[in-house]
N, C-alpha and C positions, 0 to 999 in steps of 0.2 A: 311278651313286656308283662311290664305290670302295670295296675291299677292306678292312676296319681290321685289320691284324695285330697280338702284343705283339712282331715284333719279323720286320725284313728284311734278309738277309742277301744281298750285292746277292756274287758269287760263290760259281762248286759246285768251288771244288777243293781239298784238306785246310782247308785253312782253313776256311774254309766250311761245310762239309761236317762236319766236330769240330765248330764254334763250333751247328752244326744238333741235334746229336745231344743235344748237352749241356742246350740251351736246352727242346731236342723232348720229352728226359727228364724237365728239370723241370715239364712237363706248359704249359709256353708256346707259343701260334698264333704259329707262325714259319714262313716263308717261304726257299727259296733259291732267285733269282731266279740260274738257273745257265751262263749260254747264253757263246757264246760257244770256245775251242780251248784249253786248255792250254797254261800254256808248258811244258810237259814232255813234249808228244805225241810230239812229233819221236824220244824213248827210247823203246828194247824194254824195258828194265826201270831198277827204280830201286835207291838200296840205302844202309846205311845206317838201314835204319825196322826197329823191333828186331819180328822175327818177322816179319819185313813182304821183305825182303830179296829181290833178284829178282824179286819181284811188274812187273810191265807198269801202269804207272801208271792206262794206262785201267781195269786191275781193280778198283785200290786205288779208284777215284772211283766208281767202277758200285759194287762192296758199302759203301761208303761211304757212296754216297746211296739205297741200297736199306734199310742202319740206319737214317735217318733219315726218311723214310719210314714203317717201323715202328711210330715213335712219334710217329704224326702229325704233322709236318713235311711242310712241301706243296714241292715241286718245282715249279718253271715252267722252263721252256729257252724262254728272252728273253729280251732285255739291259736296263738300267737306260739310259736317254738322257736324262735330266734328274730334279732331286729338288731341290726343294724344301723350307726350314718349312711346315708348316701353322697352326701358333697355335706356343704357348707348352712340346708337351709334346710332340709328332707332326711327322712328315713325311710327305710328299707326292710316291711314288716314278714317275715316267710311262716306261712301257714302250715298244719297240719298235712290235712288235705293234697299240698301242692302248691300255692296258693304266695302271689304273691301281694304286698299292699305298697304303694309311696306311696307314704303326710309331708303333709308340709309339716304339722304338730302331730304329736300325740299324747295324747290321756292314756297313763292307767289307772284303774281300776277294778284289779282284778281280786281284791279283799283278800281273808288271809283264814286259815287251816286252823283247827280247832288238836292240838294233840291231847286226848282223854286220861285220865287214867286210866291202865291196863287190868282192870276189874273186873270181875262176870257178873252182866247186868251194865256195867256203864252204855256202851252201846247203845244194847238193843231201847233205852229207854228214854237217848237224848231229846232235849227239844220234846218231849212229852212231861215226864216228870222227876226228870233227873235234865237237873236248870244251870246256869252261868251268869242268869240273871236277872237282880230282885226285879228290875223297871219295866223288861221285859212281862214275866210271869209272875211274879212277886202274888200278885192280886185274883189272881186264881189259882193260889192255893194259900191266899185269906185262912187262915184260924187249923192249918191241916197241923201234924207232927210233922215237923223238917229238920231235917236234920247237911252237915256238912260237915264237907270233906276236908280234910289235910291232904298234903302232900308237899313232896323232899324235895320238887325246883325250885331255886329260890323269889322267884316272880309268882309262881303259881304261890304260895306260901302264904305271902302276906296280903294275897289277894282272898285268900281262905278264910282269914279274917275279918280282914274286911267285910268281905261276904257274909261274915258270924255275928259283925257285931249292927250290922245293918237289921238284920232280917227278925227278929225282931218288932218291927216298925208293919209285917203284917202276923206274926202269931206268936204268942205266949208259949210256946212248946218247940225252943230250938234247941237239940241238940248237936252239941260243935265235936267231930270227931279227930283230934289230931295226924289217927293211923299214922304210920312212920313219919312225923312231920316232928322237930321237936318246940315245943311252945315252952317260948320264957314266959317267969314270972306278972310279969308287967303284964303277956297276954290275956293272961287267967284272970291277973285282976280288973282289966279290963272287960272280959267277958263275965267277969262275976257279977263285975254293975249293970251290963247288962239285961243279964239275967238269962248269961245264958249257959247252959249243964255242959261239961265237960266229958264224954266216954274218951281213956285214954286204952289203946289198947288196938294192935292191925286188924285192920277191916282184910277180910279172906273174899267180900264181893258185898252185891246188892241180890235181895232174894226178890226173884220178876216172875209171875206168869204174864196173865193182862195188864200184867200196872203193878206197878213198885210195890212191892207190901213193906218192904226193912230192911235194917244191913245184918250183914255175918258179917262176928268177927272172927276172929283166928281161931280166940279161945273155946268157941261153939256158942258164945250168946250170941241172941238174935235180937236184935232190935225196933219194933217196929218203929215204922214211917212210908209215909202217903208222898212225899216228895223232901228228892236230895238236890242240893246243888255242889258242887264241883267248880274249881277253878282249875282252867287248862293253861294249858302252854298256847300261845298265841306263838301261829309262823304266817310271815306276810309271805302270799302269794308274789314275792316278786322279781321271779327269776327275770323278767322284760325289761325291767328295772335296773337291774344284776345287768346286765345283757347290752343295754347302754352306758351304762360307765358311770349312773349318776350315786354319788355320794350317800354314807349314813353312814347317822351319829354314833352314841357309844353303846344306845342299845337297841344295836340293832335295824332300825325304821328306821327309813327314806331319811335323807336332809330335805324337807321341803321349806317357802317362805307362807303367808297366811290364805293366797292364791293354790296352794297348790304347783305353784314351779321350783322344779328338779334347781339341783346344780348345773344339770346338761340343756341347755338353749334348747329350747323350742319341745321340752316335755312339761308335763304335770303329771301329779302322783292323783289321789280323789278316795274319799273313803275309805272302807279298813286295813290297805296296802300299807296305809303312808302312817290310819292314826287307829289302836285296837278298841279305841274307847267309843267307837262310833255309831252307833246306832242306827236304826234306815232311815230316820227323819235325818240327823246330821251328814249322815252319805249325801244321801240327795243334795242335801245345800252345800256339800266338798265339792259338787261334778256339775250344778249352779255356778257358783264361784266358781269355778276352775274354769268352768267356759267361757265367764266373763271375758275372766281375765285371755288362755288364749285368741279369743275377736280380739279384742283388742291390741296382741301381742301381730295378728297376722293383719288389721290393719297398718300398726306403726311399720309396717318391713314393706307392704305397699305404699306407703305417703311416702316415704327412703325411699321406696327402685322407682317416683317421681321426683322426689327432689333432684334425683344424681342427674 
């Protein structure tokens, strides 16, 4: 027989644990299925989180898990491999280890994954000196020789140009490498206005040893850089939302309201699984907002049951 919870939270990152903390303090029976590697695991520190600036991401998660558990949330180190409605008001989630959980409400906070350019050196230095967010890492590489890599994927192209326009706030030595990306005259004009140099030519890879050394072009040129920004393709870890039948928008992201409520009654989404732009602090806030809405929904359901 499966265990039954008021809420099962799928994902043990900032959004999921924040939601678990709120719900456990509201005396709900909560389980957090937190298996899987966090997106920011390669990063040594996180930034921009008030009172937690510079904290290692793993420390934040460990502390958050301990806080949620101290109020009674159950933490399960497993992954959800399938999910389906059980009836009109609850859901069954099957775990990779064989267990099944029943939930009256579900909060999906499974994040996203970064699909990186397939170039030598990118994966090796990802989250260290190959980066994607100036607000997360720009200050740490301030005044250094910085590069920005373009790419062929349409969504990543726009983000790459945006990165290059932002980065002169942190360094006056920024080079944009279009690589195989078409660059319009307008883009070149805007980059020039920001003092960003454009260096055309296909990129063969990044030169790395114990750190990033520079960019290697296919024609043999080597350009010293100590930090590179790339624009990954964002892919939501949305298998649970798909299995539950949630609606998705034109951009491929789950449709939610301001609280994270999806098109499926009783199912919420929070954090990067629904908002690729969410940083750690905003993901945590989204988890809290969703948790308050979920608790309110359970209260209304109970009130309706008593009214009948």
